[in-house]
Structures are given as structure tokens and as C-alpha cells.
N, C-alpha and C positions, 0 to 999 in steps of 0.2 A: 866343639868339646870333646875334649879327649875322653873315649872311652863311651861317647854317646852313640848309641845306635838310634836311628831313627828310622821308622818303618811308617811309610805314610802313602797311603792311597790317594790319588786327587779326587779332590769333594767334586762331584757334577751332580747335576739333576737326572732322574731318571728320565731314560730314553724309552720313546714309544716307538716300536718298529711297527710299520703298517706293512700289511701284505694284503692281496686281493680278498675281500669280504671278509676280513678277518683283522682286528687289532690286537697285538700281545705286548705287553708291558716289560719291558727289561731292567732291573737294577744296574750300577756301575759297581765295582769291586768296594768291599767295605761295607755295602746294604744289601738287605734283603728284604723282599717283596712281602707285605703282610695283606695276604689274600682277603682277611677279612675287611680292613680297610682302603685296600688298592694302595697303600701308600710303601715306598722304601724307606724302611728304618735302619739304624746303624746296627753293625754287628759288632758286639763286646769282645774284640779279639782276646784280650787278658782272660777272660773265661770261657772260651772256646776253643783255643789254641794252648793246647798243653806246653809249659814250659817255653811261653813266648819269647823269655827275658832269661839268661842263664845267669850263673855268676852270682855277683855282686850288684845286678841290675834289677829294675823294679819295672813292671809292665804299667804302662799311663794309657789307659782307654782315649782315642782322639774320634773325632766325629770322621766317619770313614776311613780309619787306620787306628795305630798305636804308637807310642813311645817305649822305649827303653831308656831308663834315667839310672843315674848309679843312686843308691840308697843314701848316701851322704850329701847328697844334691839337695837344697831347698827347694820344693815346689809347692806351689800354691795353687789351691782348687781353683780350677776357670769351669763356666758354663759347660764346657765339653767332656769335662773330667767323668769318671764312673761315678754315679752318685753313691754307689754301694761299698766304696772303697774310703776306708777311714784311715789311713796309714800314713796321711800327709801331717804336718806340722800346722797349726793356726796361723795365720798371717800375723804380723806384728802388730802391737796396739798403736792407734793413729798417733802423731805426734801433738804436741799444742799447737792451736790454731794460731795462725799470724794474727799479729793485732794491726789490722790495715785501718788507714784513716777513714772515718764515716764523710760521706759526701752527701750535703744538705743540697736540694733543689728548692729554691724558692716556689712558695705557693701563689699558682696564678688564679684569681679569680675570673669568672665570665663576666661579661658585659651585665652591667646593674648591679652588682655585687662589689664589696671592697673588704678587705682584710680589717677585723676588729682587735680589740684589745686581748681578746683571747687566741690571736693569730687563726680566727675561724672567718669562712667567706660568708658576711652579712648582706641584707638587702639596702640597698641605697635608698633612701627616701628624697626621691627626686624634687618633691614638692615642697619640704622642710629647707633643703638646701637651697632652692631655686635654679635647679639645672634643668627646669623642664622648657619646652618650648610652647607650652600653652599661651594663645594672645591674650590680651586683657580683659575679652569680654568672655573668658572662657574660666572655669575652674579646675585644677589639677587635682587628680586622684591618685594616689601612689599604690600599686600593685606591687607583688612579688616578683623581683627583678627588672621592674619597669616603671610605668605610669600611665594614665589616660586623661586626656581633655574632654569634659564635658562642660553641659551648661546647666545653670541652677533651675529653680522650678519658673515656670512661666517662660523660659525662652527654648528655642529649638535650635538645633545645628544646621547651618547652610552654608557651604562653599567655606568651611572653617571660621564661620562667623555665629555668635549667638545673638538670635533675632527673638524680640518679642512677639509672643504669642496673643493674638487678639482673641481672647476668650468670648468674647461678647459675639462673634461671629458664629459661634457654636452653641449659642442657646443655654450657656450655663445657668441665667438667670430667668426665674418666673416672669418678670414684669420688666424693669429698668435696669441696665447695664451699664457701667463705666469701665471701659478699660484704662490701666493704669502700667508702668512700663514694668513688667516680670509678674503682673498679678490682674485684678480685676475687682470692682465691688457692686453688689446688687443692691438697688433699692426698689421701694414700693410706691405704687400710685397713692392719692390721697384717700383715705378709707381703709387703707391696708398696713399692716406692721410685718417686718421682716421676722421670719420664723429662726429659730436657733441654729438652723444650716446654712445660714447666711445666703439662701438662694431663692427660696419659696415664700409666698408672700400669704397672710391671713386677713381674713375680713377683720375688721375693727368693729364692735358693737357699740355705736355711738350712744345709744340709750341707755347703756348699764355704766357705761364709763364717763358719760358728759351729761348727757340728757341735757342736750339745747333747747327742747320744744319746752313752751310755757304749760300746755298740757297734755296732749297724748304724743308720744315717739313710736315710730315704726320704723325698723331696722331694717336695711336692704342691703344686695351684695355692695359694698364698697362705699356705701352713702347711708343715709338715713331720712325719713319723711315725718313732717309734724301734721298731726289732725286737730281739728278743733271739735269741742262738744257742741249739740246744737243750742242754737241761739248765739253762735260765735262764728266767726270767720277768720281766716288765716290773712295776716296782714302779708307785705310785700316782700318782707324779709325772710319770708318761709317758715319763722320759728314762733313767732307770736300772735297769739289771738285776741281779736276786739270783739268787744259786745256789737252785735248784727241789731239795728234798729228795725224790727219788723213793722213797726207803726208807718214806716217812711215807704214801704213797698207798696201800700195798697190803703185807700180812705175807706174799705168796704170789709176791713176786718173787724172792725167793732161798729154795733148800731149808732153807739153815741159817741164815745169817745176811747180812744187808745192810748194806753200808757205804757211807755219801753221801760223793760227792767233786765237786769243783768241777767243777758242771756235768753230771754223771755219776752212775754209783753202781757197785758192783761186789760179787760175792758172793763169800763165803769159807766153806771146809766145815771141819769140826773133826779134831783130829787123828786121823790114820789113814784119811782119806778124800781124795780127789783131786776136783778141780771138772772136770766133762766139758766137752763141746765147747759145749755150749748155753751156759756161763757161768752156770747158775742152779743146776745138779743136783748131787750129791755121790755118790762112788759108793767102797766102801771098796776099799783095797787090797787086793792079793793076797798 
């Protein structure tokens, strides 16, 4: 540009000159050493050099030098301009933003998700869509972004197959156990009843619930016993009592005659005799 006088000093880094036993820092032209910070700072020649630019020229400081430009030449402030100088016009206002076409990219969902009606990635229910790989012995459980194959209660997973658990081997029942596919059932021995927990058994008091005995019933653990009153004996069925014929046991029970009665016996004497206090002996009347 005609009339432009440009005086620039080369912008270089500070040079460190070494001498034996001592290091001395030196700055290049256009910079001055700041002893407080130990750094080379730019010299504002427009302020330190009187009439650096003459005539219709304006001084513009640069990093490591300065420029002389015509006053009529539009100059915009750069990062290297003197921050204290406000003689330059502001830059022109930006023009309209070009209307570039909008570029849209399709949304890609990660594995286990798919786009829904709101164009959002939603979890795929592989179990409901029958896109899982669980075998027929397993059940599919949907998870966020995937699924798992599991076994129903009463089965355990072995080498990809659901096998029945034999609960009877682990003592789940107190008395009798019957294993069934996927479950088990408990029962009790005769004389016991199954509790509400379905596993333990409780003794049945047959004497209060049934009382099968004709006379006295005695409850035992898991069973019962029948007892007869004196003068009766228990029959072979273990529940009925029949009268005992004491007179048939011995001919010496009574001195004269023995008469059997229900549950007992009594002695009688011939005419002209009285039965004594022992209820067995007879004595003639005086």
C-alpha cells in the first residue's frame, strides 16, 4: 500500500545467554525484560517513541514493533493492537446468516432397543415378541435391553435344561413325602393330621374326635388305647369290652354258689344260711 510505512521488528523468543557460572536473560528488539516476572514484555513504541509516525500517518502498536498507517485507511482492532487506543472504527455489523439446508441423520438404537412412535429408543420385549432363544423347559424374563432364561419354581437349571428338583431328598416333609414334577406333597401317617404349613404333622386325639372305645379311651402319640372297667375284659378288636365271668375262674370264689353279673359277681347261700360280711361265706341261722 502506497504511503504505508511498516516498521516491524522480528518476533522471536527471549534468548538466554549462558556464561560460566552465571545465566543472563536477554530480550530481542521490541521487547523489554520485566525483572519482577522474569518475562519479556512487548514495548509500546507508539507511546515511547515521540512522533513515531508523521504527517497523515497513525501509529499502530504491534507485538515486537509498530505500524504507520494512513488515517483514512480502515483498520480493525486485532489482538495485538494497543488496548488503550480507541481511534479506530468498529468492524461492520455481520450480514445475514446463510440459510444452509438442515442435515438430519437417522437415529440408531443400540442392541435390545428400537424406535417407538415418538422416535425414541424403547426397550424391545423379546419375551412378548417371541424373539428370545429360551428352550421350551425355560421361561423368558424380559430385562432392560435384553432378557434372561430362567426355570420355574421346583426346577433348577443344568446345562441349559430345567430339571425337576426332588424336594423329598431334602427333608421338606416331616413324615411322608411324594415328589411331583415341579413340586412335592406331604402326607402324614395314620393318627396324624397335616398342619396348615403343608409340611409338619400333628397328633390326632382320637378320644375326643371319635372315641372308638366302648368304655375308656387313652390317647397316645399317633394312636389310642381302649381300657375296660373292672369286671370287663377287652375283646380282640381292641375297642369293645365284654363282661368277665368271674365265677368261671374258680369254684372257690363262693362257699355255696357264685352268680355272675355285669362287671361283677356275687355269692348266695342255701336256704337256712346267711351270707357273712366277707360276701363269700355262709353261716347257718340260729
